[in-house]
N, CA, C and O of each residue as an XYZ file, in Angstrom:
856
protein
N      14.895     -2.323      9.274
C      14.004     -1.318      9.409
C      14.497      0.082      8.515
O      15.659      0.477      8.420
N      13.340      0.682      7.921
C      13.725      1.344      6.858
C      13.735      2.820      7.476
O      12.871      3.356      8.170
N      14.658      3.197      7.137
C      14.997      5.228      7.323
C      13.386      5.772      6.787
O      12.889      5.672      5.665
N      12.838      6.345      7.987
C      11.684      6.823      7.662
C      11.439      7.699      6.871
O      10.336      7.649      6.327
N      12.313      8.747      6.542
C      12.488      9.651      5.306
C      12.387      9.048      3.797
O      11.742      9.446      2.826
N      13.123      8.117      3.934
C      13.344      7.485      2.723
C      12.279      6.531      2.207
O      12.216      6.305      0.999
N      11.615      6.081      2.887
C      10.290      5.499      3.346
C       9.068      6.192      2.690
O       8.294      5.793      1.820
N       9.134      7.264      3.327
C       7.930      8.472      2.808
C       8.045      8.667      1.381
O       7.086      8.797      0.619
N       8.912      8.678      1.150
C       9.197      9.034     -0.461
C       8.854      8.038     -1.318
O       8.460      8.423     -2.419
N       8.904      6.494     -1.068
C       8.574      5.196     -1.630
C       7.358      5.035     -1.439
O       6.866      4.080     -2.040
N       6.515      5.796     -0.641
C       5.077      5.229     -0.287
C       4.081      6.299     -0.749
O       2.897      6.404     -0.430
N       4.921      7.193     -1.696
C       4.117      8.403     -1.941
C       2.921      8.078     -2.734
O       1.859      8.538     -2.315
N       2.902      7.283     -3.931
C       1.981      6.874     -4.757
C       1.897      5.233     -4.630
O       2.856      4.558     -5.006
N       1.162      4.851     -4.293
C       1.266      3.187     -3.619
C      -0.143      2.283     -4.495
O      -1.347      2.496     -4.350
N       0.433      1.403     -5.269
C      -0.440      0.962     -6.411
C      -0.623     -0.746     -5.294
O       0.234     -1.558     -4.946
N      -2.173     -0.685     -5.031
C      -2.635     -1.958     -4.425
C      -3.160     -2.915     -5.509
O      -4.203     -2.518     -6.030
N      -2.788     -3.819     -5.865
C      -3.390     -4.881     -7.000
C      -4.520     -5.543     -6.436
O      -4.707     -6.057     -5.333
N      -5.372     -5.384     -7.659
C      -6.537     -6.407     -7.285
C      -6.961     -6.916     -9.025
O      -7.170     -6.075     -9.899
N      -7.008     -7.967     -9.199
C      -6.833     -8.365    -10.754
C      -8.211     -8.588    -11.116
O      -8.473     -8.759    -12.307
N      -9.097     -8.610    -10.279
C     -10.688     -8.356    -10.675
C     -10.936     -7.262    -11.069
O     -12.059     -7.175    -11.564
N     -10.290     -6.263    -11.061
C     -10.536     -4.736    -11.498
C      -9.724     -4.382    -12.946
O      -9.671     -3.398    -13.685
N      -9.180     -5.608    -12.937
C      -7.910     -5.242    -14.419
C      -8.757     -5.328    -15.719
O      -8.221     -5.134    -16.810
N     -10.213     -5.647    -15.594
C     -10.958     -5.601    -16.828
C      -9.954     -6.284    -17.932
O      -9.458     -5.641    -18.857
N      -9.732     -7.657    -17.703
C      -8.981     -8.576    -18.770
C      -8.101     -8.095    -19.026
O      -7.519     -8.794    -19.855
N      -7.473     -7.074    -18.770
C      -5.931     -7.042    -18.962
C      -4.776     -7.826    -17.991
O      -5.021     -8.142    -16.827
N      -4.034     -7.974    -18.374
C      -3.002     -8.650    -17.557
C      -2.288     -7.727    -16.230
O      -2.253     -6.508    -16.400
N      -1.830     -8.181    -15.170
C      -1.373     -7.621    -14.135
C      -0.067     -6.725    -14.497
O       0.115     -5.564    -14.129
N       0.864     -7.566    -15.353
C       1.890     -6.863    -15.789
C       1.523     -5.334    -16.832
O       2.181     -4.296    -16.910
N       0.403     -5.666    -17.438
C       0.148     -4.220    -18.117
C      -0.142     -3.289    -17.342
O       0.281     -2.153    -17.559
N      -0.891     -3.570    -16.322
C      -1.568     -2.366    -15.474
C      -0.357     -1.886    -14.671
O      -0.394     -0.696    -14.359
N       0.547     -2.484    -14.338
C       1.626     -2.327    -13.120
C       2.649     -1.342    -14.085
O       3.029     -0.216    -13.766
N       2.901     -1.879    -15.021
C       3.939     -0.901    -16.116
C       3.324     -0.058    -16.362
O       3.877      1.011    -16.102
N       2.160      0.037    -16.858
C       1.438      1.560    -16.993
C       1.618      2.477    -15.872
O       2.189      3.567    -15.908
N       1.020      1.864    -14.791
C       0.922      2.945    -13.410
C       2.199      3.088    -12.969
O       2.284      4.100    -12.273
N       3.305      2.462    -13.086
C       4.767      2.925    -12.725
C       5.303      4.043    -13.770
O       5.863      5.091    -13.449
N       5.041      3.642    -14.975
C       5.114      4.862    -16.015
C       4.756      6.316    -15.814
O       5.428      7.311    -16.086
N       3.315      6.206    -15.172
C       2.864      7.405    -14.902
C       3.296      7.839    -13.525
O       2.838      8.895    -13.089
N       4.201      7.071    -12.738
C       4.697      7.821    -11.546
C       4.427      7.064    -10.397
O       4.571      7.625     -9.311
N       4.000      5.695    -10.439
C       3.644      4.880     -9.152
C       4.675      4.436     -8.336
O       5.162      3.421     -8.834
N       5.357      4.831     -7.039
C       6.367      4.736     -6.489
C       6.662      3.168     -5.444
O       7.685      2.855     -4.835
N       5.357      2.430     -5.554
C       5.492      1.343     -4.950
C       4.308      0.477     -5.245
O       3.225      0.908     -5.642
N       4.594     -0.762     -5.023
C       3.322     -1.441     -5.704
C       3.172     -2.847     -4.434
O       4.142     -3.496     -4.042
N       1.956     -3.029     -4.045
C       1.847     -3.955     -3.200
C       0.733     -5.034     -4.023
O      -0.401     -4.754     -4.413
N       1.353     -6.150     -4.122
C       0.467     -7.435     -4.663
C      -0.073     -8.222     -3.492
O       0.492     -8.960     -2.684
N      -1.981     -7.657     -3.711
C      -2.723     -8.589     -2.743
C      -3.824     -9.275     -3.614
O      -4.688     -8.767     -4.328
N      -3.567    -10.440     -3.371
C      -4.270    -11.656     -4.166
C      -4.524    -12.704     -3.582
O      -4.067    -13.821     -3.828
N      -5.615    -12.254     -2.398
C      -6.483    -13.171     -1.290
C      -6.938    -14.803     -2.175
O      -6.974    -15.906     -1.630
N      -7.171    -14.572     -3.297
C      -7.809    -15.747     -3.995
C      -6.917    -16.844     -4.414
O      -7.241    -18.022     -4.565
N      -5.491    -16.196     -4.621
C      -4.723    -16.901     -5.480
C      -4.125    -18.228     -4.542
O      -3.897    -18.018     -3.350
N      -3.893    -19.541     -5.101
C      -3.329    -20.626     -4.673
C      -1.688    -19.776     -4.623
O      -1.380    -18.760     -5.246
N      -0.725    -20.678     -3.561
C       0.664    -20.463     -3.378
C       1.470    -19.941     -4.378
O       2.057    -18.873     -4.552
N       1.300    -21.306     -5.180
C       2.366    -21.540     -6.569
C       2.071    -20.063     -7.671
O       2.948    -19.489     -8.317
N       0.605    -19.704     -7.631
C       0.067    -18.592     -8.571
C       0.386    -17.051     -8.027
O       0.501    -16.022     -8.693
N       0.465    -17.198     -6.923
C       0.938    -15.950     -6.267
C       2.379    -15.562     -6.187
O       2.817    -14.412     -6.228
N       3.129    -16.787     -6.056
C       4.328    -16.511     -6.189
C       4.917    -16.186     -7.485
O       5.866    -15.403     -7.523
N       4.469    -16.686     -8.503
C       4.329    -16.388     -9.895
C       4.135    -15.321    -10.062
O       4.897    -14.809    -10.883
N       3.236    -14.535     -9.531
C       3.103    -13.498     -9.570
C       4.116    -12.384     -9.183
O       4.498    -11.432     -9.863
N       4.443    -12.734     -7.959
C       5.333    -12.092     -7.019
C       6.498    -12.011     -7.763
O       7.096    -10.936     -7.788
N       6.981    -13.104     -8.462
C       8.109    -12.980     -9.376
C       8.350    -12.126    -10.550
O       9.420    -11.600    -10.855
N       7.136    -12.046    -11.221
C       6.797    -11.517    -12.615
C       7.171     -9.852    -12.125
O       8.081     -9.125    -12.524
N       6.174     -9.606    -11.189
C       6.430     -8.341    -10.564
C       7.764     -7.644    -10.276
O       8.133     -6.559    -10.725
N       8.473     -8.535     -9.375
C       9.598     -8.458     -9.211
C      10.788     -8.257    -10.195
O      11.767     -7.584     -9.872
N      10.704     -8.683    -11.045
C      11.324     -8.581    -12.420
C      11.265     -7.285    -13.009
O      12.164     -6.548    -13.415
N      10.001     -7.152    -12.973
C       9.494     -5.790    -13.560
C       9.748     -4.574    -12.911
O       9.963     -3.584    -13.611
N       9.763     -4.463    -11.420
C       9.770     -3.217    -10.557
C      11.830     -3.155    -10.418
O      12.555     -2.173    -10.579
N      12.113     -4.197    -10.168
C      13.615     -4.339     -9.443
C      14.319     -3.344    -10.712
O      14.878     -2.346    -10.256
N      14.354     -3.440    -11.807
C      15.052     -2.495    -12.569
C      14.866     -0.958    -12.342
O      15.665     -0.098    -12.713
N      13.935     -0.788    -11.816
C      13.528      1.010    -11.982
C      13.503      1.311    -10.206
O      13.188      2.416     -9.766
N      13.805      0.392     -9.498
C      13.931      0.758     -7.787
C      12.554      0.829     -7.388
O      12.305      1.497     -6.384
N      11.735      0.331     -7.918
C      10.451      0.381     -7.167
C      10.264     -0.521     -6.432
O      10.510     -1.585     -7.001
N       9.760     -0.708     -4.847
C       9.747     -1.581     -4.072
C       8.369     -2.428     -4.162
O       7.314     -1.839     -4.398
N       8.412     -3.782     -3.973
C       7.331     -4.571     -4.174
C       6.957     -4.858     -2.664
O       7.738     -5.026     -1.728
N       5.641     -4.873     -2.652
C       5.176     -5.137     -1.214
C       4.351     -6.335     -1.273
O       3.444     -6.437     -2.099
N       4.659     -7.342     -0.342
C       3.706     -8.492     -0.480
C       2.891     -8.416      0.664
O       3.313     -8.216      1.803
N       1.491     -8.611      0.278
C       0.431     -8.486      1.316
C       0.036     -9.831      1.962
O      -0.581    -10.761      1.441
N       0.563     -9.719      3.300
C       0.086    -11.096      4.053
C       1.240    -11.991      4.224
O       1.846    -12.207      5.274
N       1.461    -12.472      3.089
C       2.293    -13.696      2.933
C       3.923    -13.713      3.073
O       4.746    -13.500      2.182
N       4.100    -13.956      4.137
C       5.747    -13.727      4.666
C       6.370    -14.980      3.864
O       7.502    -14.818      3.408
N       5.726    -16.215      3.654
C       6.726    -17.272      2.596
C       6.931    -16.652      1.337
O       8.016    -16.645      0.755
N       5.689    -16.031      0.838
C       6.294    -15.289     -0.475
C       7.262    -14.188     -0.758
O       8.115    -14.057     -1.636
N       6.893    -13.452      0.217
C       7.881    -12.241      0.220
C       9.353    -12.514      0.754
O      10.231    -11.662      0.892
N       9.449    -13.890      1.031
C      10.836    -14.103      1.224
C      11.578    -15.045      0.181
O      12.785    -15.246      0.050
N      10.258    -15.678     -0.678
C      10.767    -16.431     -1.835
C      10.921    -15.586     -2.834
O      11.605    -16.063     -3.739
N      10.358    -13.979     -3.107
C      10.534    -13.311     -4.346
C      11.378    -12.390     -3.766
O      11.597    -11.579     -4.666
N      12.048    -12.007     -2.660
C      12.675    -11.089     -2.389
C      11.943     -9.735     -2.273
O      12.502     -8.789     -2.829
N      11.009     -9.545     -1.763
C       9.919     -8.521     -2.025
C      10.756     -7.278     -0.736
O      11.254     -7.584      0.347
N      10.668     -6.112     -1.265
C      11.145     -5.166     -0.109
C      10.366     -4.883      0.989
O      10.898     -4.413      1.995
N       9.050     -5.125      0.941
C       8.169     -4.913      2.153
C       6.961     -6.124      1.990
O       6.747     -6.814      0.993
N       6.237     -6.145      3.328
C       5.162     -6.597      3.427
C       4.417     -5.872      4.245
O       4.816     -5.040      5.060
N       3.067     -6.273      3.965
C       1.854     -5.701      4.641
C       1.135     -6.429      5.346
O       0.872     -7.510      4.819
N       0.579     -6.204      6.656
C       0.014     -7.143      7.685
C      -1.266     -6.366      7.901
O      -1.314     -5.136      7.914
N      -2.357     -7.218      8.080
C      -3.676     -6.827      8.440
C      -3.951     -7.262      9.682
O      -3.260     -8.082     10.288
N      -5.186     -6.614     10.197
C      -5.339     -7.016     11.502
C      -5.589     -8.856     11.741
O      -5.208     -9.368     12.793
N      -6.101     -9.506     10.896
C      -5.912    -10.848     11.038
C      -4.747    -11.493     10.440
O      -5.026    -12.687     10.320
N      -3.744    -11.289     10.073
C      -2.389    -11.609      9.488
C      -1.600    -12.266     10.583
O      -1.991    -12.484     11.730
N      -0.307    -12.579     10.003
C       0.680    -12.680     11.273
C       0.996    -11.697     12.114
O       0.907    -10.551     11.673
N       1.401    -11.882     13.405
C       1.667    -10.575     14.230
C       2.693    -10.146     13.859
O       3.482    -11.026     13.515
N       3.030     -9.192     13.776
C       4.431     -8.301     13.243
C       5.768     -8.617     13.712
O       6.824     -8.626     13.079
N       5.473     -8.949     15.274
C       6.981     -9.453     16.242
C       7.263    -10.497     15.147
O       8.180    -10.324     14.345
N       6.378    -11.703     15.116
C       6.633    -12.866     14.428
C       7.396    -12.440     12.767
O       8.491    -12.819     12.351
N       6.543    -11.683     12.176
C       6.932    -11.418     10.796
C       8.526    -10.656     10.670
O       9.370    -10.909      9.811
N       8.619     -9.845     11.587
C       9.653     -9.496     11.988
C      10.912    -10.237     12.309
O      12.060     -9.941     11.978
N      10.394    -11.477     13.166
C      11.573    -12.236     13.340
C      12.169    -13.185     11.980
O      13.280    -13.708     11.885
N      10.861    -13.212     10.832
C      11.272    -13.900     10.202
C      12.078    -13.328      8.938
O      12.810    -13.981      8.194
N      11.749    -11.834      8.857
C      11.862    -11.247      7.674
C      13.690    -10.620      7.814
O      14.186    -10.199      8.859
N      14.283    -10.705      6.700
C      15.379     -9.901      6.632
C      15.366     -8.573      7.323
O      14.316     -7.943      7.194
N      16.299     -8.031      8.016
C      16.158     -6.672      8.595
C      15.785     -5.533      7.702
O      15.044     -4.655      8.144
N      16.256     -5.481      6.444
C      16.063     -4.783      5.475
C      14.675     -4.778      4.991
O      14.389     -3.736      4.401
N      13.807     -5.577      5.065
C      12.652     -5.458      4.616
C      11.726     -4.661      5.599
O      11.765     -4.776      6.824
N      11.065     -4.011      5.044
C      10.030     -3.146      5.919
C       8.436     -3.456      5.841
O       7.813     -3.834      4.849
N       7.879     -3.166      7.302
C       6.463     -4.009      7.407
C       5.582     -2.971      7.489
O       5.945     -2.021      8.183
N       4.572     -2.913      6.984
C       3.503     -2.027      7.523
C       2.220     -2.815      7.476
O       1.949     -3.804      6.795
N       1.503     -2.164      8.340
C       0.295     -2.648      9.500
C      -1.107     -1.692      9.335
O      -1.130     -0.553      9.801
N      -2.111     -2.199      8.718
C      -3.264     -1.588      8.833
C      -3.926     -1.151     10.020
O      -4.293     -2.015     10.816
N      -4.126      0.005     10.253
C      -4.876      0.381     11.675
C      -6.114      0.806     11.294
O      -6.187      1.683     10.433
N      -7.398      0.205     11.927
C      -8.502      0.451     12.086
C      -9.401      1.026     13.053
O     -10.598      1.134     12.788
N      -8.957      1.374     14.068
C      -9.374      1.971     15.420
C      -8.247      2.705     15.897
O      -7.090      2.417     15.591
N      -8.609      3.756     16.727
C      -7.470      4.270     17.916
C      -6.666      3.484     18.463
O      -5.456      3.706     18.496
N      -7.367      2.186     19.105
C      -6.571      1.233     19.753
C      -5.300      0.589     18.991
O      -4.213      0.269     19.474
N      -5.769      0.490     17.622
C      -4.865     -0.054     16.761
C      -3.466      0.727     16.556
O      -2.344      0.220     16.561
N      -3.809      2.099     16.375
C      -2.880      3.025     16.303
C      -1.859      3.344     17.914
O      -0.697      3.744     17.848
N      -2.527      3.092     19.161
C      -2.043      3.085     20.321
C      -0.801      1.887     20.414
O       0.395      1.963     20.696
N      -1.703      0.749     20.034
C      -0.686     -0.558     19.800
C       0.660     -0.480     19.043
O       1.724     -0.971     19.420
N       0.400      0.318     17.753
C       1.117      0.308     16.899
C       2.777      0.964     17.494
O       3.859      0.801     16.931
N       2.582      1.500     18.410
C       4.026      2.344     19.246
C       4.866      1.378     19.428
O       6.048      1.521     19.116
N       4.341      0.114     20.019
C       5.136     -0.863     20.447
C       5.580     -1.827     19.602
O       6.241     -2.775     20.026
N       5.262     -1.684     18.315
C       5.212     -2.942     17.388
C       6.483     -2.184     16.440
O       6.766     -0.994     16.304
N       7.225     -3.695     15.743
C       8.326     -3.400     14.769
C       7.691     -3.318     13.757
O       7.659     -4.242     12.945
N       6.944     -1.994     13.569
C       6.542     -1.629     12.336
C       6.629     -0.606     11.752
O       6.447      0.441     12.373
N       6.985     -0.590     10.145
C       7.568      0.682      9.492
C       6.591      1.729      9.152
O       6.748      2.902      9.491
N       5.624      1.317      8.510
C       4.633      2.400      8.449
C       3.136      1.818      8.666
O       2.901      0.610      8.691
N       2.142      2.838      8.823
C       1.037      2.294      9.152
C      -0.068      2.624      7.940
O      -0.111      3.718      7.378
N      -0.914      1.553      7.643
C      -1.950      2.108      6.437
C      -3.516      2.057      7.523
O      -3.946      1.267      8.364
N      -3.992      3.355      6.936
C      -4.786      4.145      7.818
C      -6.236      3.246      7.086
O      -6.455      3.658      5.946
N      -6.822      2.579      7.360
C      -7.933      2.061      6.396
C      -9.287      1.765      7.129
O      -9.414      1.316      8.268
N     -10.162      2.072      6.341
C     -10.291      3.144      5.260
C     -10.328      4.461      5.475
O     -10.842      4.816      6.536
N      -9.977      5.166      4.852
C     -10.234      6.593      5.035
C     -11.722      7.132      4.747
O     -12.369      7.907      5.451
N     -12.085      6.553      3.586
C     -13.382      6.946      3.042
C     -14.002      5.639      2.684
O     -13.221      4.729      2.406
N     -15.337      5.390      2.645
C     -16.064      3.867      2.194
C     -15.606      3.500      0.950
O     -15.535      4.364      0.076
N     -15.267      2.306      0.710
C     -14.952      1.739     -0.496
C     -15.689      0.462     -0.785
O     -16.085     -0.205      0.171
N     -15.915      0.049     -2.048
C     -16.181     -1.412     -2.337
C     -15.023     -2.533     -2.277
O     -15.324     -3.717     -2.127
N     -13.601     -2.081     -2.408
C     -12.721     -2.658     -2.409
C     -12.328     -3.374     -0.924
O     -11.771     -4.460     -0.764
N     -12.772     -2.465      0.068
C     -12.499     -3.188      1.282
C     -13.843     -2.896      2.337
O     -14.112     -1.879      2.975
N     -14.459     -4.018      2.262
C     -15.724     -4.522      2.788
C     -15.825     -5.077      4.208
O     -16.892     -5.313      4.776
N     -14.549     -5.271      4.747
C     -14.359     -6.055      6.165
C     -13.629     -5.314      6.841
O     -12.696     -5.768      7.503
N     -13.997     -3.748      6.782
C     -13.153     -2.794      7.790
C     -14.295     -2.035      8.571
O     -15.514     -2.063      8.403
N     -13.520     -1.350      9.476
C     -14.333     -0.838     10.468
C     -15.083      0.439     10.076
O     -15.235      0.578      8.863
N     -15.578      1.392     10.861
C     -16.057      2.667     10.170
C     -15.024      3.742      9.312
O     -13.996      4.101      9.887
N     -15.230      4.103      8.328
C     -14.042      4.829      7.560
C     -13.764      6.121      8.614
O     -14.579      6.768      9.273
N     -12.122      6.257      8.504
C     -11.752      7.267      9.418
C     -12.117      8.443      9.273
O     -12.360      9.098     10.286
N     -12.278      9.129      7.769
C     -12.339     10.309      7.397
C     -11.328     11.169      7.449
O     -10.323     10.670      7.956
N     -11.212     12.341      7.095
C      -9.887     13.257      7.289
C      -9.668     13.662      8.292
O      -8.511     14.046      8.459
N     -10.602     13.781      9.417
C     -10.559     13.979     10.754
C      -9.989     13.237     11.396
O      -9.214     13.636     12.265
N     -10.240     11.712     11.118
C      -9.828     10.921     11.678
C      -8.215     10.609     11.631
O      -7.529     10.250     12.588
N      -7.692     10.880     10.005
C      -6.617     10.711      9.576
C      -5.750     11.673     10.194
O      -4.570     11.330     10.271
N      -6.121     13.011     10.739
C      -5.662     13.940     11.502
C      -5.421     13.474     12.720
O      -4.292     13.686     13.164
N      -6.454     12.687     13.619
C      -5.904     12.359     14.995
C      -4.614     11.230     14.842
O      -3.841     11.078     15.788
N      -4.465     10.524     13.684
C      -3.847      9.208     13.798
C      -2.594     10.110     13.435
O      -1.643      9.935     14.197
N      -2.425     10.919     12.556
C      -1.016     11.908     12.294
C      -0.926     12.378     13.534
O       0.248     12.295     13.895
N      -1.593     12.823     14.341
C      -1.210     13.674     15.690
C      -0.869     12.368     16.926
O      -0.466     12.621     18.061
N      -1.076     11.285     16.513
C      -0.871     10.360     17.787
C       0.495      9.307     17.305
O       1.114      8.637     18.132
N       0.795      9.318     15.897
C       1.658      8.573     15.453
C       3.244      9.228     14.698
O       3.113      9.891     13.669
N       4.200      9.076     15.075
C       5.192      9.312     14.014
C       5.997      8.691     12.701
O       6.956      8.966     11.980
N       4.858      7.554     12.884
C       5.528      6.642     11.471
C       4.766      6.996     10.263
O       3.597      7.381     10.268
N       5.484      6.844      9.269
C       4.812      7.059      7.996
C       3.519      6.588      8.144
O       3.187      5.576      8.762
N       2.563      7.619      7.355
C       1.143      6.760      7.329
C       0.629      6.940      5.741
O       0.722      7.968      5.070
N       0.116      5.779      5.367
C      -0.288      5.468      4.094
C      -1.948      5.347      4.321
O      -2.521      4.532      5.043
N      -2.575      6.439      3.459
C      -4.162      6.428      3.519
C      -4.534      5.453      2.315
O      -3.927      5.420      1.245
N      -5.772      4.562      2.704
C      -6.332      3.626      1.765
C      -7.642      3.654      1.975
O      -8.140      3.467      3.085
N      -8.487      3.959      0.616
C      -9.817      3.656      1.056
C     -10.589      4.825      0.332
O     -10.668      5.931      0.867
N     -11.227      4.527     -1.046
C     -11.834      5.846     -1.689
C     -10.854      6.911     -2.015
O     -11.293      8.060     -1.958
N      -9.475      6.732     -2.383
C      -8.955      7.859     -2.834
C      -8.846      7.762     -4.292
O      -8.611      6.814     -5.042
N      -9.076      8.960     -4.477
C      -9.013      9.397     -5.875
C      -8.359     10.897     -6.254
O      -8.142     11.704     -5.350
N      -8.096     11.172     -7.492
C      -7.363     12.602     -7.664
C      -8.181     13.703     -6.893
O      -7.656     14.434     -6.053
N      -9.319     13.753     -7.195
C     -10.127     14.886     -6.310
C      -9.780     15.231     -5.143
O      -9.552     16.400     -4.834
N      -9.694     14.153     -4.283
C      -9.593     13.990     -2.675
C      -8.209     13.739     -2.305
O      -7.939     13.651     -1.107
N      -7.156     13.593     -3.318
C      -5.670     13.244     -2.696
C      -5.122     14.534     -2.304
O      -4.461     14.245     -1.307
N      -5.023     15.575     -2.464
C      -4.376     16.848     -2.080
C      -4.906     16.667     -0.431
O      -4.126     16.565      0.516
N      -6.331     16.653     -0.327
C      -7.207     16.778      1.053
C      -6.492     15.976      1.956
O      -6.052     16.496      2.982
N      -6.304     14.740      1.715
C      -5.597     13.821      2.281
C      -4.283     13.725      2.571
O      -3.899     13.072      3.541
N      -3.552     14.293      1.851
C      -2.039     14.266      2.458
C      -2.047     15.690      3.194
O      -1.307     15.820      4.170
N      -2.711     16.583      2.848
C      -2.945     17.922      3.788
C      -3.084     17.418      4.958
O      -2.374     17.863      5.860
N      -4.087     16.306      5.245
C      -4.631     15.990      6.729
C      -3.674     15.135      7.382
O      -3.929     14.739      8.519
N      -2.326     14.712      6.660
C      -1.129     14.011      7.402
C      -0.888     12.810      6.705
O       0.072     12.117      7.043
N      -1.661     12.449      5.736
C      -0.872     10.873      5.024
C       0.448     11.537      4.486
O       0.516     12.731      4.194
N       1.499     10.638      4.382
C       2.599     10.528      3.321
C       2.500     10.104      2.097
O       3.138     10.589      1.163
N       1.777      9.261      2.014
C       1.443      8.063      0.955
C       0.007      7.873      0.480
O      -0.665      7.990      1.504
N      -0.700      7.671     -0.413
C      -1.678      7.355     -0.965
C      -1.664      6.074     -1.586
O      -0.941      5.876     -2.563
N      -2.429      5.142     -1.087
C      -2.831      3.821     -1.879
C      -3.859      3.919     -2.301
O      -4.878      4.418     -1.824
N      -3.595      3.288     -3.540
C      -4.945      3.352     -4.702
C      -5.092      1.938     -5.181
O      -4.163      1.229     -5.566
N      -6.393      1.596     -5.114
C      -6.770      0.151     -6.040
C      -7.319      0.342     -7.154
O      -6.779      0.120     -8.238
N      -8.814      0.912     -6.931
C      -9.557      0.959     -8.178
C      -9.182      1.796     -9.313
O      -9.165      1.484    -10.504
N      -8.786      3.269     -8.582
C      -8.826      4.180     -9.343
C      -7.453      4.127    -10.550
O      -7.444      4.713    -11.632
N      -6.527      3.384    -10.069
C      -5.444      2.508    -10.837
C      -5.886      1.553    -11.818
O      -5.969      1.776    -13.026
N      -6.236      0.205    -11.083
C      -6.484     -0.982    -11.661
C      -7.455     -0.826    -12.826
O      -7.249     -1.393    -13.899
N      -8.612      0.018    -12.584
C      -9.783     -0.198    -13.256
C      -9.827      1.027    -14.372
O     -10.797      1.319    -15.071
N      -8.623      1.623    -14.359
C      -8.603      3.007    -15.089
C      -8.736      2.558    -16.839
O      -8.546      1.457    -17.356
N      -9.040      3.566    -17.329
C      -9.139      3.116    -18.987
C      -7.456      3.229    -19.090
O      -6.997      2.375    -19.848
N      -6.564      4.012    -18.549
C      -5.424      4.154    -19.102
C      -4.770      4.548    -17.602
O      -4.933      5.645    -17.069
N      -4.033      3.488    -17.053
C      -3.301      3.590    -15.601
C      -2.412      4.541    -15.575
O      -2.227      5.197    -14.550
N      -1.564      4.805    -16.988
C      -0.529      5.566    -16.953
C      -0.926      7.262    -16.616
O      -0.309      8.077    -15.929
N      -2.166      7.404    -17.371
C      -2.697      8.935    -17.376
C      -3.178      9.152    -16.143
O      -3.058     10.288    -15.683
N      -3.802      8.146    -15.376
C      -4.337      8.236    -14.112
C      -3.379      8.349    -13.148
O      -3.655      9.189    -12.292
N      -2.298      7.752    -13.003
C      -1.499      7.904    -12.072
C      -0.563      9.247    -12.385
O       0.102      9.747    -11.477
N      -0.560      9.716    -13.544
C       0.141     11.026    -13.554
C      -0.941     12.181    -13.241
O      -0.532     13.323    -13.032
N      -2.267     11.900    -13.208
C      -3.226     12.812    -12.935
C      -3.326     12.856    -11.205
O      -3.784     13.821    -10.592
N      -2.813     11.634    -10.574
C      -2.709     11.878     -9.483
C      -1.769     12.887     -9.003
O      -1.920     13.747     -8.136
N      -0.857     12.631     -9.679
C       0.664     13.386     -8.896
C       0.458     14.818     -9.405
O       1.114     15.654     -8.783
N      -0.208     15.222    -10.269
C      -0.748     16.636    -10.376
C      -1.466     17.327     -9.684
O      -1.320     18.542     -9.546
N      -2.432     16.572     -9.101
C      -3.513     16.848     -7.901
C      -2.472     16.819     -6.753
O      -2.477     17.725     -5.920
N      -1.648     15.882     -6.693
C      -0.874     15.588     -5.139
C      -0.026     16.928     -4.963
O       0.221     17.197     -3.788
N       0.410     17.717     -5.812
C       1.309     18.588     -5.957
C       0.658     19.968     -5.417
O       1.289     20.978     -5.104
N      -0.660     19.797     -5.380
C      -1.147     20.985     -4.615
C      -1.209     21.005     -3.242
O      -1.458     21.993     -2.552
N      -0.931     19.673     -2.789
C      -1.121     19.587     -1.212
C       0.081     20.516     -0.370
O       0.079     20.558      0.860
């Protein structure tokens, strides 16, 4: 389990990958540029890849990120996380139960869990998770299988109900970044606003400029 204060700083600007949004560029190009702009954490989320290809991408990102001290988080796949030595895993509602994941993972690996309803937030209090992904805060085309968006007021309710670090995801862009942080998020998870950006480095820098006003 991670120290919450240390984890909050690692989760501040959290890139979630989506190769379909990379516009023909490689994942390494996108991640490298985004990290230069100040991304503090990278989650490899590739639902369509076969295990061998997913692991190859994970190992590539681990090599890219490790020298910079930036954690790699693997979405869903505990086996891939173990094989590449990832610092974290992120679990959704349909993924492996957090209790089982905690049993399989080394103690230093942190676990994130997506919360889509108030009941999920209540349940999280008894779970071995290190942060919550509040999903989605706003409606977004990259997350079509989720419940009603939380909105800023919903995010405030989650903040009041949980002491865990919170990462907001869904429809996050520089224009709403400060509002989302003020509503209680510790970190911003971003997909299309970085993966599809003309210049991911400049886009990440733009996020940080807006986040400074929170």
